[in-house]
N, C-alpha and C positions, 0 to 999 in steps of 0.2 A: 504493500499499500504506499502511495507516495503522496507527500504534502503538496498542495497546490497554493491557493491564496490564503493570506491571513483573513479570517473573518471577524475577528474581534480580540481586542485586548483589554483585559481588566486589571485590577489592583495586583492580583497574584499570578495570573495565567494569561496565555495567549492561546487562541483556538484557531486552528487552520483546517480548511476544506481539505478533501482528498480526491483521488480519482475515482472514489466510490461515493456517490451521493448520500448513502446511508450512514457514513461514518465520518468522524472528524479526528484530528490529533490535537490533544491539549498538551501544552508545554508549559511547565511550572517555573515561576521566576523566583529570584531571591528578594525582590522588592517587598517591603513591609509597609503597610499603612494602617492607621487607626483613627477613630473618631471620624468616620466618613471621609478619610482622605486628608484630614487636617495635619495629621502627624505623619512623616514619612521617613523611611530609613531602609536599611538593607540587613538582612539577617543571612550571613554566609552559609550555604548549604541548605537553606531552608526549602528551596523548590525541590531538590532531589529527596529530601526527607518527606515532605508533604505528598509527593506523588507516590513514593513507595508505601507509606503509611496508609494512605487513601485506598491504594489498590489492595493491600493486604486486608483491610477492613471490609472493603466492598465484596471481596471474594468470600469472606466469612458470612456476610449478609445473605449473598447470593445462595450459598450452600444452606441457609436457613430460611429460604422462601421469600425473601425481599429482592425484587427485580432492581437492578441498577443499570446505568449506562456503560459499565466497565466492559471492555472487550479484551484489550491485550496490552501489557507493558512492553514498550519498545526499548527504552533505556532508562537511566536514572531520573531523567526529567520529563520524558515524553510517553503518552499513553494513548492508544486508540480507544475511542468511545463511540457509542451509538449517537447519531445525530438526532437531537430532540429540540422541542420548542419549550424554553423554560417557562414554567408557571411563575408569574412575577411576584412570588411570596417568598420571604424568609421564614422558615418554619422553625420556631425555637422552643426547645424542650428543656425544662429546668427542674432539677431534682433537689438543689441545695441553693439557697439564696446567695447571690454574688452579682457584681457588676450593676447594670442598669436597674435590675429588679430590687436590689438592696437600696439604691438610691431613691426609686420611686416609692417604695413601700415602708421605707425606714427600718428594714430588716437588717441586722448584722450580718456580714458575710459568714457563711458557714452554717447558718440555720438550716436544718433539714426541714423541708416542708411536709406537711400532713399528706399531700398526694402530689403527683407530678403535674407541673403546669405546662400547658401548651399555649404558645403565643404566636401570632402572625404579624409580620410587617411587610409593608408594601415595598417592593424593590425599586427605589428610585433616589439615587444620590442627592439630586438637587433638592428633594423635599425632605432629605435626612431619614430615609427609610421609616416612615411613620407607622406606628402600631395601628393595626386594623382588626376587625373581628368578622365573624361569619357574614354578618349583614352587609358589611361594606364589600367583601369579597363577592358576594352573590349579586349585590346591586351593580357593581362595576364589571361583572362578568369575567373576572379574572380566572374563576374555576366554577364548575358546576357543584351542586350539592353532592352528587355521587363522587366526583373528583375529589372534593374537600373531605368527605368521609374516608375515602381511600387514603388520602394523604395523611390524615389524623391516625388512622390505624396503622399505617407503615411507621410513623414517627414513634408511636409508643412501642410497637414491636422492635424497632432498631434501638430504642432507649434500653429495653430489657436485655437484648442480646449483647449490646456493647457494655452495658453496666456489669454484667455477669462475666464477660470475657476479660474486661480490663481489671477487674477485681483481682483475677488470678495473677496479674502482672504487678499488683500493688498500687493501682491507679484508681482513684475515685472519679467518676464521671459527674461533674458538677451541673454542667448545662452545655448545650451545643446547638449549632445552627445547621439546618438542612435546607437543600434545595431540591425541587423535583421538576421533572420534564416530561413531555408527552412525545412518544415515538410516532413515526409516520402512521401507524394504525391506531393511534389514540391511547395507547396504554400509558399509565403513569409509572415512571421509574425514578429511582433516586439518582440525582445528578450531582454536579459539582464535586465537593471533596469532603473528607472526614479527616482532619488533621489538628495539629496544635494551633493552627490559625483559626479554626472554626469551632474548637471544643475548649472548655475549661477542663483541664486534667490536673488534680492534685495527688501527690503522694498520699496514700491512705494513712501512713504512720505519722508523718511529719506535717501533712498539709502544705508542704512545699509546692509552689505553683510551677507546672511543667508545660507551659503553653504561652501564647502571645501576650498574656497579661504582663509577662516579664518586660516585654517591648513597650506596651502601652503605658506601664507605670514606672518605667526606668529603674526596674529592680536589679538590672544586670544579669549576666549568666544566661542570656537569651539563647545562644547558640547551643550551650550545654544542656539546657532544658530540652530543646528539640532533639538533640542527639540521645538524650536519655529515653525519650519516648521510642525513638527507633530501636535502641538497644533492648528495651524491655519487651517490645512487640515482635520485632524480627530477630532478636538475638545478635545484633551487630553493633 
């Protein structure tokens, strides 16, 4: 499969068309951003780590009944994926209070909530990715009721699968962001990535942050945290 034209460049990835209209190639970058692009920097090796961690976790999810866009890892930074139309929603799953939820609701970080919280944000950088609910989504026709129900069901299943798997590696899954896409036949599949960029990973014993919060909050040791996730999940 050959790369042809660049279709898209986002904060963390580039997407290229291929000579097969059903597939794209995603290329992961070392660029790092936070606060909707207001803070910018570079995390050396991040692209390769996020590519490999994402593919590892997507294969795990596929084996357990969650369809994804993953097709084949080409090299450290590039992966073939199914071509999808992205549903314009960030789907956020929260197990433990942290980040913007702590600020909004006045909950100290680290408080375990009585049940898992599912949130949606409209994907629009210019608007600051505003939080929306089912009524907004249906009114704006970003997804149908059936699609939204399917997305929610997948999100909770992904949360359970990842929580159990990560616990074995001594990692607590605090919260994470998902994106879904529709294939040419209309099926909903998990897209984007699952990585220290899109998840809050804490060490179970020490609560040390092993994710992009180290970059957001100038905590230092950013590259080491990403490498630690790679080591724990892929043994490298």
